[in-house]
N, C-alpha and C positions, 0 to 999 in steps of 0.2 A: 558266201561263207568265208572264203579264204581272205577276203579283204578286211575282216575283223581281226583285231589284235588284243588278246587271243580270241580265236573263234571257239564257240561253245557248242557241245553236242549233248542233248538230253538222252542219257542212257536208259533205254526202254521207256522213254517219256519222263523219267525221273523216278527210278525204282526205289529210292530211299524215302520218297515223299508220298507217292500215290500208288494205287494198284498198277503194277507194271504192265506196260503194253496196252493199257486201256485207252479208249478215246479221251476219257476224262484226264488222264495223266498228260497226254500230249497237249490238250487244251490249256492246262495249267502251266506247262513248260513254255508254251508259246507266249502266254501272258507275261511270263518272267523275262522274255526277251532272248531266248536261246537262238543261235544261228542255224542249228541243224537238229534233226530228230533221228534217233536210231531205233530200229525195230528188229528184234530177232524173230524169225518166222519158222513156222512148221506147216505141214500140209496134211489135211484130213484125207480119209480114204476116198472121198468123192471129189477131191481136187481143189478144195478151198484152202488158200494160204491165209494165215492169220498170225497175229502177234503172240508168240509163246517161246520162251527161252529154252525149254526142256523138251525131251522126247515124250514126256508124260505131263498130265495136268496135276500130278500128285503134290508137288511143292506149292504151286500157285493156287490150287483149289482144294487141297486136302483129300483128293481121291486116292485110290489104292490100285495101282497097276493100270491106270487109264492111259494107254499108249495112243498118241495122237493119230498115227498112221493107220490104226485099226478101227477108227471111229469116224462117223460122218460129221459134217458141220452142225447138223441138227442136234446130234448127241453132244457135241462140244458146248452148244448154246444152253444146255441144261445145267451148266456149271458156270461159276463166276470167279473172278480174280480177287483173292484176299488182299487187304491192305498190308503195307510193309510193317515190320516190327517197329513198335514205338508209336503207331497210329491206330490203336484199336477202336477209336471213335469213328473212323471212316467206314462207309459202307463198302461192300464188295461191288465190283464193277464187271460188266460183260466183256468177253473177249471181242477183239476188233479185227475185222477183215483187212488184209493188206491192200486190196483194191480201193477200199473206202479211205484208208489212210493216205494212199497216194493221191487220190482225187482231192482230198481235203487240203493237202499241203504242197503239192507239186509246183505251185506258182509262187510260193512264199519262202520255202525252206529247202536246204539240201537234205536229202533223205538217205540215211545210211542203212543198208539192208544186209542182215546177217542170216544166212540159211543154216543156222546152228542146229536145228532139229530136223534137218532134211538130208536125205541121201544124195550124194554127188550126181547120180544119174538123173535127178530131178532139177539140177541147176539150169539146163537149157529152158525148161518149162518156166522156171521162175523168172529168168531174164526175158522171156517172151511176154510174160504177164506185165512186167515192168515197162517194156517197150510199147505195149498196147495203150498205155495210159499217158504216155509222154512222147511228144514229137522228137525231142532231142534228149535221150536218156543220159548222155554224157554231161549235160548241163544241170541235171537234177540229182542223179544218184551217186553214191559211193558204195562200192562193194566191200563189206567188212567181214572179217573172220580172224581166227587165230592164224598167225603167220605160217604155221605148218600146213594150212589148207591152201596150198598154191593152186589147186585146180580151180577154185572160185576166182582167184586173182587172174589167172590166165584166161579163163573164159570171159570174164568181164572186160579184161584188157582188149580182147579181140573185138569188143563192141565199143572200144575207146572210153570205157567207163573208168573213172578213178577208183583206186582201191586202197584200203587201210588194213594192214596186217599187224596185229598186236602180239607182243611178246610178254611173257611173265619173267621177272627177274630170276626166279628159281630155275626156270627151264634153261635160260641162257647160262646160268652158273653150272648146271648139270651137264650141258652139252655145248662145249666151247665152239663147235662148228655149226650150231643151229642157224645163226645169222647168215653165215656165208652160204649155207645150203638152201635157204628159203627166201632170201631177200629179193631176188631178181624180178619177179613179176609185180611186186607191190609198188605203188606210187607214193604211199605214206606209211609211216610206222607208228606203233604205239608201244608204250612201256609204262610199268607201274610208276605212279607219281613219286614214290619213295625209293625207287631202285638206286643202286650205287651209282655214283657219279661216273665211274669208268664205263658202265654199260650205256649211260646216256651219251657219253662221248663217242662210243663205238657206233651207235645208231646215227648220231649227228654227222659222223664222218662219211656216211653214205650220201649226204647232200639232200635227203628227202625230208619233207615236213614231218615233224614229230608231234604226237598227240599223247598227253598223259592220261592214264586211266587208273582206277575209276575214282573220282573225287566225291567225297561226301561232306567235307567240312571246309569252311572258308580258309583256314590256315594252310590247307594243302595246296591251294591255288598258287601261293607265292613260292612254295617249294618247287612245284612243277615249272613255273616260269623261270626260276633261277637255274633249273637244269637245261633250259632252252626250249621248252615246249611251246609250239605255236598254236596248239589247240588243246582243249580240255574236254574229256569225256566225263560227264557229270551225272552222278546218281542223286546227290542231294542238291537239287536245283535251288530250292529256297535257301539252303544253308550257304551255298557257294556264291550265289548271285544276289541274295537278299540284302 
């Protein structure tokens, strides 16, 4: 991944193009030639990790109060992922298990795992699952989260897994000490592709690789590269890479 210039990461498989986190989305992103695949994960009440960005299925499936942690995998499978805005012609797609995702792409792509919808006490279990499927986790995975979630970076770092902590420009503006307080455990940083140049310079001064997020249009690519981004987190895979 890091040998590509810039390297590209499919955000939830291409969340602006296909039903996010679905097997179909990742298949399409791979066909487009991305270097890495990102999955945000949650955990069901019976211990199944799968691709889902939120604590509920409400946004992605139109449910009401369907809290992932309170339901079994069988119950999750009764629902499907809606296509993104602008693609009403696409069918809904099933949710996809993390273990199947890893098995499908562990030999071909870097896999960015974000425990966004999981409680921190479950992080060791998540890392153990990742390790069960890969001989050398440090050669396959990147631990991803908001930079404030230093617990995920520290735990993954103890297993020598690379990590990516992303910032939002608005958070850095509101809290001038945020970078200094949270930067230590992360090996790579992320920032909005259109963040002010000074914020890009501040992150660049840490000497760590920078990845712009989240791109949906081709023109945004050049803006990010001009800021010094070495990688691109892409939601609009067809738009940015097509």
